Structures are given as C-alpha cells and as structure tokens.
C-alpha positions in Angstrom: 64.0 -27.6 295.8 65.9 -29.5 293.4 68.8 -27.7 291.9 67.1 -27.9 288.3 64.4 -25.9 289.9 66.3 -23.5 291.9 68.1 -22.8 288.4 64.7 -22.4 286.8 63.6 -19.8 289.4 67.0 -17.9 288.7 66.5 -17.8 285.1 63.2 -16.8 285.3 64.0 -13.8 287.6 66.7 -12.8 285.2 64.4 -12.8 282.5 61.7 -10.8 284.1 64.3 -8.1 285.1 65.8 -8.1 281.6 62.6 -7.6 280.5 61.7 -4.8 282.5 64.7 -2.7 281.5 64.8 -3.8 277.8 61.0 -4.0 276.7 59.3 -2.0 279.9 61.6 1.3 279.4 61.6 1.2 283.4 63.8 3.9 284.8 64.3 3.4 288.0 67.6 2.7 289.3 66.2 -0.2 291.2 62.6 -1.7 291.0 60.5 -3.9 293.4 59.2 -6.6 291.5 56.1 -8.7 292.7 54.0 -11.7 291.2 50.2 -10.4 290.9 46.8 -11.4 289.7 44.2 -9.5 288.4 41.0 -8.6 290.7 39.3 -6.1 288.1 40.0 -4.0 285.4 38.6 0.0 286.4 39.4 1.5 283.3 42.3 1.4 280.5 45.2 2.5 282.9 43.9 1.4 286.4 43.5 -2.1 287.8 42.8 -3.8 291.0 45.3 -6.5 291.6 46.3 -8.8 294.3 50.1 -8.5 294.8 52.1 -11.3 296.5 54.6 -9.6 298.8 57.4 -11.0 301.2 56.9 -14.0 303.0 54.1 -15.1 300.7 51.6 -12.4 302.1 48.9 -11.0 299.5 47.9 -7.3 299.6 45.3 -5.8 297.6 46.2 -2.8 295.5 44.7 -0.5 293.0 47.7 -0.1 290.5 47.8 3.3 288.1 49.9 2.1 285.2 53.1 3.9 284.6 54.1 5.9 281.7 50.7 5.7 279.8 47.7 7.9 279.9 44.4 6.4 278.5 40.9 8.2 277.8 38.6 8.6 280.8 35.5 6.6 281.1 33.8 9.5 282.8 34.6 12.1 280.2 32.4 14.8 278.8 32.6 13.9 275.4 31.2 10.6 274.1 34.1 10.1 271.7 36.2 9.9 274.5 34.4 7.7 276.5 33.8 5.3 273.5 37.8 5.2 273.3 37.9 4.8 277.0 35.7 1.7 276.8 37.9 0.5 273.7 41.2 1.0 276.1 39.5 -1.0 279.3 38.3 -3.8 276.9 42.1 -4.1 275.5 43.5 -4.1 278.9 41.1 -7.1 280.1 41.9 -9.0 277.1 45.6 -8.4 277.4 45.6 -9.5 281.0 43.3 -12.6 280.1 46.1 -13.6 277.7 48.8 -13.7 280.4 50.1 -16.7 282.1 51.8 -14.8 284.7 52.0 -11.5 285.6 54.4 -9.2 287.6 54.0 -5.6 288.9 57.1 -3.5 288.7 57.8 -0.3 290.7 55.3 0.6 293.6 55.7 4.3 294.4 52.2 6.1 295.1 50.7 8.5 292.9 48.9 11.7 294.5 45.4 9.6 294.8 47.2 6.9 297.1 47.4 4.2 293.9 50.2 2.3 293.4 52.2 3.3 290.4 53.8 0.8 288.5 54.2 -1.4 285.6 52.6 -4.5 284.7 54.8 -7.0 282.9 53.2 -10.2 281.4 54.7 -13.3 280.3 53.5 -13.7 277.0 53.6 -10.0 275.8 55.8 -7.9 277.8 55.0 -4.1 279.1 51.0 -3.7 279.3 51.7 0.1 279.1 53.6 0.0 275.9 51.2 -2.4 274.5 48.6 0.4 275.3 50.5 3.0 273.3 51.5 0.6 270.2 47.7 -0.5 269.9 46.7 3.1 269.8 44.5 2.7 272.9 47.1 5.2 275.2 49.9 7.9 274.9 52.9 8.3 276.7 52.7 10.2 279.9 54.9 11.0 282.7 52.8 13.0 285.2 51.2 16.2 285.8 48.4 17.7 283.8 47.0 15.5 281.1 46.2 16.7 277.6 42.8 16.5 276.5 41.9 13.7 274.1 41.3 14.7 270.5 38.5 12.8 268.8 38.5 12.4 264.9 35.7 11.2 262.9 36.2 9.1 259.7 
C-alpha cells in the first residue's frame, strides 16, 4: 500500500470516529467501529447486516438501532402500522443512498440483537436522521411509550 493510500485510510478512520461523536451522539467511552453492508431491513429500527470484523471475517447480525424508537409493524392500531411502514421505507431509502456504512457500538439487547448506531458516508447517523425526519423518537431503553396518532 502506498503512503498516500495509508494517509487516506488514516484520514477516513479519523473522519468516521469524529462523525460518530459529533453527529452520532455516541455516549460510549470507546466504541467498536465496523464496516457493514445491508442484508435486509426488518422494520424502522431493526436491520439485518453483514459486518466485517477482524481479519476480514464477515458476521451476519441483527442490528437494533441505538437511541431511537420507531412505530411497530405489528401494532394494534392501523395508524401505527401505517407510520411503521413509512419508517421502514425511509430506512430502506436512507441505506440505499449511502456509499459506505459503518456499525458503531456492538452491545446486545435483551433479545440478542446487536445494539448499535449505523453511520452512513453521505448522511451521518441513521438514528438521528429518523428522528429529524419525524419517523422516530429518542429512546434509551426500558418500557416504550405508545405511539399517538393524529388525524389531519
């Protein structure tokens, strides 16, 4: 690898780590950062991904997006199910617009999913984007609040 390529790699990782703490709002004192590709979107806050770990091994994980809650596809109200479909479609579009994705974090939730932030090369933190677009709300664990639907 040439010295220019090495400098570019160091710059890219420095940018990613800065992006995590500035845009992503990551609160961990140290975060694991992995390159990832999307396998499929399960709902607005859950994604199946192939994650490149050490020594170029790839591991398939189900990722629960950190710091965000979206409406549930299996909700009891039609209004919440409709909002959940919109959030899921937003995530598909958002992920499809990224040239590169990184998974930041890696702890497990009570269902065995990987709890992490997804960072895109073009649009920053997916959790933050969901909230800003009105498809999600901030979430730090525990009992989730019901989604209130309003009619226009």
